[in-house]
C-alpha positions in Angstrom: 17.3 -8.6 19.0 19.2 -8.2 15.8 20.5 -5.0 14.1 19.9 -4.8 10.4 20.1 -2.0 7.8 16.9 -0.6 6.4 13.6 -0.3 8.2 12.9 -1.3 11.7 10.0 -3.4 12.8 8.9 -4.5 16.2 5.9 -6.8 16.5 4.5 -10.1 17.5 5.1 -13.1 15.3 3.3 -16.4 15.8 0.8 -18.2 13.7 -1.0 -18.2 10.3 -3.3 -15.5 8.9 -6.0 -15.4 6.2 -6.6 -12.4 4.1 -10.2 -12.3 5.1 -9.2 -11.5 8.7 -7.2 -8.4 7.5 -10.2 -6.2 6.7 -12.4 -6.1 9.8 -11.1 -3.1 11.8 -12.4 -1.4 14.9 -13.8 2.1 14.3 -11.0 3.7 16.3 -8.2 2.4 14.2 -7.3 4.6 11.3 -4.4 5.6 9.0 -3.6 9.2 8.0 -1.9 10.3 4.7 -0.5 13.7 4.9 1.4 14.1 1.6 4.0 16.9 1.1 1.3 19.5 1.8 -2.4 20.0 1.6 -5.3 18.0 3.2 -4.8 14.9 5.3 -6.7 11.9 4.0 -7.9 9.1 6.3 -8.3 5.4 5.4 -9.0 2.4 7.7 -6.1 -0.1 8.0 -7.6 -2.5 5.5 -7.8 0.2 2.8 -4.3 1.5 3.7 -2.9 -2.0 3.2 -4.5 -2.3 -0.2 -3.2 1.1 -1.2 0.3 0.1 -0.2 0.1 -3.0 -2.3 -0.9 -1.0 -5.3 1.8 1.5 -4.8 4.5 -1.2 -4.2 3.5 -2.9 -7.5 4.1 0.3 -9.5 7.5 0.9 -7.9 8.5 -2.7 -8.4 7.8 -2.4 -12.1 9.9 0.8 -12.2 6.9 3.0 -13.2 6.7 6.8 -12.4 4.6 8.0 -9.5 2.0 9.2 -12.0 1.2 5.5 -12.7 0.6 4.9 -9.0 -1.7 8.0 -8.9 -3.8 6.6 -11.8 -4.0 3.2 -10.3 -5.0 4.4 -6.8 -7.6 6.8 -8.3 -9.1 3.9 -10.2 -9.2 1.6 -7.1 -10.7 4.4 -5.0 -13.5 4.9 -7.6 -14.2 1.3 -8.3 -14.1 -0.2 -4.8 -12.9 2.4 -2.3 -9.8 0.3 -2.0 -11.6 -2.9 -1.0 -10.8 -6.3 -2.4 -14.4 -7.2 -3.3 -15.5 -10.7 -4.1 -18.4 -9.4 -6.2 -19.3 -6.7 -8.7 -21.1 -6.0 -12.0 -21.4 -9.2 -13.9 -18.2 -11.1 -13.3 -16.2 -8.2 -12.0 -14.1 -8.7 -8.8 -11.2 -7.3 -6.9 -9.8 -3.9 -6.2 -10.2 -2.7 -9.8 -13.3 -4.7 -10.6 -11.5 -6.6 -13.4 -13.4 -9.3 -15.3 -12.1 -12.8 -16.0 -14.2 -12.8 -19.1 -12.3 -9.8 -20.4 -8.9 -11.4 -20.2 -7.8 -10.0 -16.8 -7.0 -13.4 -15.4 -8.8 -16.0 -13.3 -11.1 -15.0 -10.5 -8.6 -16.2 -8.0 -5.8 -14.2 -9.6 -7.8 -11.0 -9.7 -8.6 -11.3 -6.0 -4.9 -11.2 -5.3 -4.3 -7.4 -5.0 -0.7 -7.7 -6.0 -1.7 -9.5 -9.2 -4.6 -7.2 -9.9 -2.4 -4.0 -9.6 0.3 -5.5 -11.7 -2.3 -6.4 -14.4 -3.6 -2.8 -14.3 -0.2 -1.3 -14.8 0.6 -3.7 -17.6 -2.4 -2.4 -19.5 -1.8 1.2 -18.6 1.7 1.3 -20.1 0.3 0.1 -23.4 -1.8 3.2 -23.7 -0.1 5.7 -26.0 0.8 8.9 -24.3 -0.5 7.8 -20.9 2.3 9.7 -19.0 1.0 13.0 -20.3 -2.7 12.2 -19.7 -4.8 13.5 -16.9 -5.5 10.9 -14.2 -9.1 10.4 -15.2 -8.2 10.0 -18.9 -5.5 7.5 -18.2 -7.7 5.5 -15.9 -10.5 5.4 -18.4 -8.2 4.3 -21.1 -7.6 1.1 -19.1 -11.0 0.6 -17.5 -13.4 1.6 -20.3 -16.0 2.5 -17.6 -19.5 3.8 -18.2 -18.5 7.0 -16.4 -14.9 7.7 -17.0 -15.1 11.2 -15.6 -15.7 9.8 -12.1 -12.0 9.0 -11.7 -11.2 12.7 -11.7 -12.9 13.1 -8.3 -10.3 10.9 -6.7 -7.2 12.4 -8.4 -6.2 14.7 -5.5 -6.5 11.9 -2.8 -4.7 9.4 -5.1 -1.9 11.8 -5.7 -1.4 12.3 -1.9 -1.4 8.6 -1.3 1.0 8.0 -4.1 3.4 10.6 -2.8 3.3 9.0 0.7 3.5 5.4 -0.3 6.3 5.7 -2.9 8.5 7.3 -0.2 8.5 10.7 -1.9 7.4 12.3 1.4 9.1 10.9 4.5 7.2 9.7 7.5 3.9 10.6 5.8 1.9 7.5 6.6 0.8 7.0 10.2 -1.7 4.5 11.5 -3.1 4.5 15.0 -4.2 1.0 15.9 -6.4 -0.1 18.8 -5.9 -3.8 18.0 -4.7 -6.2 15.3 -6.4 -8.4 12.7 -6.7 -12.1 13.4 -3.8 -14.3 14.5 -0.3 -13.0 14.1 1.4 -14.4 10.9 4.0 -17.1 10.9 7.6 -16.2 11.2 9.0 -15.0 7.9 5.6 -14.1 6.5 6.1 -10.4 6.6 9.5 -10.6 5.0 8.1 -12.9 2.3 5.2 -10.6 1.6 7.5 -7.6 1.4 9.9 -9.3 -1.0 7.0 -10.3 -3.2 5.1 -6.9 -3.2 8.1 -4.5 -3.0 10.4 -6.5 -5.1 13.2 -6.2 -2.5 13.8 -7.7 0.9 12.6 -5.1 3.4 15.2 -6.2 5.9 18.2 -6.5 3.7 20.4 -3.4 3.5 19.8 0.3 3.8 18.1 1.0 0.4 18.5 4.8 0.4 16.1 7.7 1.2 13.1 7.2 -1.1 13.2 3.4 -1.3 13.7 3.3 2.5 10.7 5.4 3.2 8.7 3.3 0.6 9.5 0.2 2.7 8.8 2.0 6.0 5.3 3.2 4.8 4.6 -0.2 3.4 5.3 -1.7 6.8 3.1 0.8 8.6 0.3 0.2 6.2 0.6 -3.6 6.9 0.9 -3.2 10.6 -2.7 -4.1 11.4 -2.5 -7.4 9.6 1.0 -8.3 10.7 0.7 -7.2 14.3 3.5 -4.6 14.1 3.9 -2.3 17.1 6.8 -0.2 15.9 8.6 0.8 12.7 11.7 3.1 12.6 13.8 4.5 9.8 16.3 7.4 9.6 16.1 8.3 13.3 12.3 8.4 13.3 10.0 6.0 15.2 6.4 5.1 14.6 4.3 3.2 17.1 0.9 1.7 16.7 -0.3 3.1 20.0 0.6 6.7 19.4 -0.1 6.6 15.6 2.7 9.1 15.1 6.2 9.4 13.8 8.6 10.9 16.4 12.3 11.5 16.6 14.2 8.7 18.4 17.6 9.9 19.6 18.9 6.4 20.3 18.4 5.3 16.7 21.2 5.7 14.1 20.0 7.2 10.8 19.9 3.8 9.1 19.6 1.4 12.0 17.1 -1.3 12.1 15.9 -3.5 14.9 13.6 -6.4 14.2 12.1 -8.8 16.7 
C-alpha cells in the first residue's frame, strides 16, 4: 500500500483491455448523477465513462462549465453517449463527426478524447457562444437538420457537467455488479487519467474542485479499470455499495492506491 495525495483508488490491475470490452454492461450496473439539486439521472457505466471523457477534455482546455454542458447535450442527442462506429453517411463517434467534413480521420474521431477536443475547438470559434443557449451553441457547431433537438438534453447535460467537473462533491456514484473485460495493465489508469484530465490523478492534492473532478472521473472509469473503491476528502465510494459514505479513518486529502 502507498499513501499519495489526491484521489484514492483501490482495484485490481493485471492485463490489457480493448475499448470494445468497456461498453457491454450487465443490466444491474448503473451510474447516478445527482447534481447540486433536482432530478437524478442514470447512465450505464459505458455512457458514464464517455461523459467523463467529454467533461475532462473541456476542463483540460480550461473552458467554462457551459462548454461541457453544450458538448454533453450534443453527444446525448447524437448518440446517447455511445462511441458509434456508424452513422449518417460517414459520420462516426460520440458526436457523429464526419471525416469528409474535416473533423479528422475515422480512427481519430472514434477516440472520444480526440472527438471531444475537436468539438470544443470548433465551439470556441463561434462568436458569442458563452452567452448562447445550449441548443444554439450546439447547433452552431453541428449544423444539424434539427438543431432544436439539443434543447431537450440541456437539463441532463447541465447536471452531468456540474458533477463531472467537480462543482458538486461526491455527486457521481456507480453501483457495479461486475467489470468489463480483463483488468488493464499496471499504469494504464494513470496514463489514461494524465491524457484525459491533463494532470496526473495520483500526483498531489489538487484542491477541492479539481480533486472531485479526478474522483468522479475515476468512478466513471471504474467499470473499465476494475476499480472497487475511490476516496477523497474523507469520503469513500465502493463499487459494491454504489454510494459515497464518510470514512473516519481517512484524512481529508489522503490517498491509498493499490
